[in-house]
LUMMAR-518882 format. One record per residue (C-alpha): x, z negated, y negated; residue in one letter. Coordinates in steps of 0.05 Angstrom, whole numbers, plus 5000, padded with zeros to 4 digits. Each point is the difference from the previous one (the first is absolute). Example, Ala and Ser with C-alpha at 12.3 -4.5 7.8 and 13.67 -1.06 7.14 Angstrom:
% residues 2
524648445090A 502750134931S 
END
This chain:
% residues 459
643818294020M 500649764925L 495950674974G 495049855053D 500049324976L 499950134924D 494150565004E 496149455044S 501149454942S 498550394931D 492849834974L 497050775010D 492750215023R 502249965069D 501149204994F 494449884961V 495750385046L 502749615061L 499649354971V 492350104985L 498750255060L 503949425037S 496449514968C 493250185005V 500950015077I 503349354999A 494149694955T 495150225048F 503149785069G 501749414962L 492849914980I 497650255070L 504849595041D 502450635028S 507049875024A 500350775019P 498750304934V 505149464972I 505050345037I 498650724979G 500149784919A 507549685015M 502250655029L 498250424944I 501949474944A 506850274960P 502149314977L 505449915047M 504050564962S 501049734936P 502049295026I 505350425047L 502750314935A 499349434968F 505349735050S 504050534997L 500349994929S 502349354999M 506450145055V 501750644950Q 498949664929G 496850584989D 495449614938L 495850694997R 497650045067R 498449254995L 495949974942G 496150665030R 498749805068S 497949274970L 494850414946G 497050325061T 499949395038L 495749704936L 496150504996V 498250135080G 498049215008V 496049914936L 496250665011L 498349685067A 498649414977T 494550274951G 496050455049I 500349445047S 497349564951A 494650434982L 498050215073L 499249255014G 495549964937R 496550545021L 498349785073V 496849364975S 495550264947V 492049835017G 498649775069D 506350335037L 503449395000G 505650245043L 505149564972L 495849325007D 504349795058N 506150314991M 502950345063P 505149795050G 504750624984E 500049734925I 500549215019L 505450215045S 504250254936R 499549414950T 504149515049Q 507050285004P 505749615032T 506650055015L 499450465065F 496650504943D 506950034961L 503350145076A 496050585021I 501750254918G 506950005019L 499850355063A 496550584971G 503550044931G 506350015046A 496750475051A 497750494940A 506650064975A 503550095055Y 495250565019A 501650334934L 507849885016V 498250425065Q 495350594992P 499650115071H 496549274997L 494950284946S 493950025056A 500249225003T 498249844925L 492850075017P 500349395034G 504649634951V 493950234953A 495549565044I 505049445009A 500949884932T 492250074983A 501250064917L 493950304979M 494449535028P 503649374964P 499150484941V 492350125014C 499049305019V 502649694926I 495150624967G 493149625052I 502649364976G 499450054935L 493550445005S 496849365024Q 503449454957G 503849805059R 507549704981W 501549765055D 499050705043I 503650334939S 506649484996G 501150025075G 499250815016A 504950094934L 504949465035L 499550405060L 501750684964F 505349634958L 503549875073S 499550625030N 502350244936L 506649625002A 501050075065A 500350705000I 504849984943V 504549485028A 499850395067A 500150714970G 506249814951S 503549765062T 499950565042V 501750404947F 505749664983A 502850025069S 499050755006A 504450034939S 495850244946F 503049734939G 503050204948P 506850445011R 505349584968L 501749325041I 500849564953S 493250224969R 496250075066R 501949315016R 497349744942L 493350294999V 499249835075V 501349324993S 495449894942R 494350505037A 500849425050L 499949524957L 493950214971I 496550055066S 501549425030T 497449644938V 493350375009L 499549755067L 501049294981L 494950034953L 495250215038V 501849595068A 499149354963V 491750074987P 500750395073L 501849285030A 495549754966L 494750345025F 502949905065M 500349325005V 492949984982R 497750485051V 503549545052V 496949444983R 493050224988D 501150315068S 502349295042Q 494249684954E 494150525026N 503849875078A 498449224989V 493250034968I 498350535065R 502349515048E 497549424985V 492650244986L 500350375065M 501949285029E 494249694966Q 494250535013F 501749895075A 499349214995E 493350214962I 497150565050S 503850285055P 497150684975T 502250044934S 503550524965S 503650034928L 497250594968V 505850014947G 501049554929F 503050074929E 504049544957K 500549914923Q 503149514963I 494649534961Q 501749324953E 506449905034G 497250025079A 501150605046L 492650145009K 498050415074V 493150285011V 499550125070V 495050395051T 499349865065A 494850165050R 497249345032L 494049875055S 498449404954R 500449774932D 505949414999P 498849334971E 502349884937Y 506249505028Y 501850655039E 501250414941V 503849394964L 504549905062Q 502150764993I 501649954926Q 504549355015R 503150395057E 501050564960V 503649624941A 504149645044L 502850605032R 501350314935L 502649434967Q 495250164941R 493449844966P 494550385040V 492150224970A 497350205064L 492150425002T 497550205063L 496350624999L 496149995074V 497050625037V 494849755054P 502850145071L 494150255050T 503350065082E 495250485040L 501250025075D 498150685025P 497949705068L 495249664967I 495250364963P 496849754934P 492349585007T 496750214946F 494749374975T 497349954935P 502649484957T 498649704942A 503850104936T 504849534994P 501449524950S 507149604978P 501349475048T 504349474989L 506549725032P 498749355045P 502749514951D 495650284940A 494749574976T 494750394954V 496449614949T 495050244959S 499749854924T 493149974965P 497650634959M 494849934959P 494150425025T 493350164958P 494149505000T 492350435003P 495849644937T 493650145035P 494050274959T 493149615023P 494150515007T 493349785004P 498049755062T 492950415030P 492849685009T 499049965073S 492150135008T 497749585060S 494550395040T 495249675054P 504649935060T 502849385051A 506350174988V 503450214925P 503750694991T 506249824966P 501350384941T 507250334973S 504249414973M 503249914935P 506850564978T 504549894956A 504450594973T 507649844989P 503350134937T 507450015018V 505549804943T 507050375026P 506349484996T 505750414993P 504450015062P 507349604991S 506350314981Y 506950015012A 507050444975L 505050245043I 506949724964G 506849564999A 503550445058T 507250224993S 499050745017Q 493650174956G 494750085055A 498849545057A 496150195071N 493149975023M 500149845081R 494450055054S 501149345019A 503849404964P 506249935023G 504750675017L 495050465019S 498950724987L 500650224926V 493850284976L 501550154917E 505649844954V 496849644945L 503750004932A 501249484946D 494449994960G 494950255047T 492849634997R 497349805063V 493049675021M 499849345048L 496849935064T 501349234999G 503749975072R 506549765002Q 505049805054A 505749665016E 505750325044V 506849715011A 499749534941G 497650604953L 493650054970R 496150725005W 494250164951I 494850545020E 498050534950V 497550684991V 504550464962A 497650554948P 499850495061S 494549555029G 504249835055Q 499649385028V 507549625016G 504549345000W 504649844941V 504949484998A 498249404954E 506249994956P 498450754986Y 492549864971V 498449854934I 493949614996F 495150104933I 494149794975E 493650434990V 498950164929G 507250044990H 501950695032L 505150444975P 
END
């Protein structure tokens, strides 16, 4: 058993080749979000052998084997990290964009918890016990899958290739937790199987020292894992509360409404929640405020809520639709909206008189009418009124199809110059301005986000 373990943990051509192949398979499996491919890489990854050799050398007090196994493990990890970083960079060149949105198999290895530490302990104990009992060697492939050493190393490289330190840091913590768990479990199993030094006095000293080192390693990784776990549990509970409140509020707005999803982020000390929902009608402004207040009340923290509405149309298969020609719809105002027109400068024609033709009389009883004087107008165009989008806290303002919380037509960034149509409306105490965007789209923007500028002073 010792000879096989020493041979498999040597830094030779076979070890390097297996690291190379398993890393390539695991990296592409992570990028393609394919669990079967990742499992295949786990089966051929040789990183378990030097870790178990390290555990055995700690119990036996063999510093030469300890240094050799640690060097082999370090070379394997660095080699796999470099290869995965190179592959991650290659798939991001040009228009490939395979890592623009990180796959789930990568993200799942960036937030380890105490459960991962428990899995590593069980896997390390099983691997060491299978080596102590040679007839159980068939279980080692299953142990390799459970401990999952190569995928976290590849995720570290992929994160480095994208400049995502959060991904690399989470994957590094997962690898270190697996490493510490396997070393601790392996040392305990080898010590229990009496693989220490022959002298009893030296055996007690070496084994106790090995177990102490293993315990310290476990505690060092257990603290950040516990913090990660607390954060994951709180985030899960918070998501459940938000989902429950949204479903209750949408049911009051429309019985056929449905929640598509929501995203969270921290912005200026407040929790920003961007919600996407399918509704049969556009909600009123006060209804969205009610949803925001209810979410903040249930979470006991400031909340800034943005609602994105996906129009919902119901069709009854028993009642065929009637196709009738309809006019092009124009933005409709809510019942409590009042529209006022702001006078705009209009072009004033300046007529240029032309000579009046001389009428010729004929000896008839009824005179024949001749052509009336005509004027050729000369138009002097007056430049239209403009405004700028600004004074927003998010760097952009929504241009909507009608005043109030209606469908978002376009997002206008701060500093965008828009043309004013002269129409204004007031909904629920908030004034809205109708503008023409640079794209030609006509819509409504809340007045606080419109900065009026004088003609002749355009930026």
